[in-house]
N, C-alpha and C positions, 0 to 999 in steps of 0.2 A: 449607428444602430449596432447594439451588441450582437455578437455571434457566438453561439454555443455550438461546439462541435466535438464529436467523438470521432477520431480518425484512427482507423486500423489499417496499417499497410504491412502486409506480410513480407517476410524476408524473401530474397531471391530463390531460396530453396523450397519455399512453400508454394504448392500448386494452386492455392486459392487465389481468386481475383481480388485485388485491393478494392476497398470500398470506403466511401466517406459519407457520414451522416452529419448534416449541418442544419441547425434550426436557428432561424433569425427572427428576432422580435425586439420590441422596444424594452420589454421587461424579460427577465430570465424565465425560460420555460424548463421545468424540471424534466429529467429523463430518469425513469424508474424501470428497472427490469428485475424479473425473477428468473430469467432464462440464463442458462450457462453461457459464459463468455470465455473464450479461449484465445489468448494472444500468444501466438506461436513464434514470436520473434519480431513482431511489428511494433507499432507505437499506438497507444491509446492516450488521447489528450482531453482533459476536461479544462476548458478555458476559464479565465478569471471570473466571468459572470455565470458559469455553469453550476447546475445543481444535479448531481448524479447520485442516484440511490441504487445500491446493489443489495437485492434480497435473495439472490441466487448464489451461484458459485462463479467467481472470477478467477481464472488461472492465468498467471502472467509469466511468460518466458521471454518477454521483450522489455519494452519500456512503458511504464504507466506514469503519465504526467498529470498531477492534480494541481491546478492553479486556482480552482474554485472551491466548491463544497462537495466532498465525496463522503457519503454515508454508507456503511456496511452493516447489515443486520444478519448476514449469513456467513459466507466464507470467502476470504481472499487467499489464494495460494500465490505467494511471490516466490517462484521456483528458482533453483540454482540457475544463474545466468540472467534472471529477471531483475530489473531495477525499478523501484518506485520512488519518484521525486514528488514530495509533498511541499508545495509552496503556498498552499491555501489552507483549508481546514479539512482534516480527515477525522471522521467520527466513527468509532467502532463499537457496536453492541453485540457483535458476533465473534468470529474467529479470524485472526490473521496468522497464517502459517508462513514464516519467512525462512527461506534457504538462500535467498539472493541478497540484495542490498536495498535498504529503505533509508533514503536521505530526507530528513525532516528539516525544512527551512521555514515551516509555517507552524500550525497548531495541530497536534494530534490529541484528540479526546478519546480515551479508552475506557469503556464501560464493560467490555467483554474480555476476551483472552487474546494475547499476542504471544505466540511461541516463536522465539528466535532460535531456529534449529541449527545443528552443526553446519558450519560454513556460512551461516547468515551473518549479516552486518546491519546493525541499526545505528545510525548516526544522527543525533539530535544536535544540530549546529547552534552556534552562539546566539543567533537571533530567534531561535525556535523555542517552542514550548510543548512539553508533553504533560497532559493532565491525566493521571492514571487512577481512575476509580475502579478499575478492574484488576486484571492479573497480567503481568508481563513476566514470562519465563525465558531466561537466557540459558539455553542448553549448553552442555559441554561442547566446546569447539566453535561456539558462536561468539560474536563480538558485539558489545553494547558500549557506545561512546556517547557521553553526555557532556557537552560544553555549553548547553543552553539552560533553560529553566525546566525543572522537573518538579511537579506537584503530585501529591497523593501517595498511593501505596508504593512501597519500594519494589525494585526489580528483584525477582527471585533468581539467584545465580546457582545453577546446578554445578556441583563439584564433579570433577572428572575422576573416575575411579582409577586408582593406580594398582598395578599388580605387584605384589610383593615378591621378592626373590627368595626362593626356597632352596 
């Protein structure tokens, strides 16, 4: 029997009580939320048969593992220190604001906007695919690495302003 779980385990410095939400069924049961989700150092996992739809704000300072299907129609903040591992399908029609690390080993379908902010790293690995029908902005001080397949609109690379000597 497939198990779909979203597990949030706060870090030892977080006073919140860890909780686990698990849904078991023969077929996948989607989880949809428009409520704010704040991962302050724990782990959120969407298992291989999971369908997770975010229409609110998801703020990640810990680990976000997607092995299933993750759809974002609002905002994901992958903050400095946050890591998102995509080994499934991540579909974005909203905004992804990255100052941490996004490791894509699956498929990333972008129809919205992804801002890779200073200090942010996006790595599209050899077996991975990015389909970009939206906008990806790689800001000054950010790193975008592509050794996989990249289709669609090119990445916009922001140049770093240099100060002239006077």
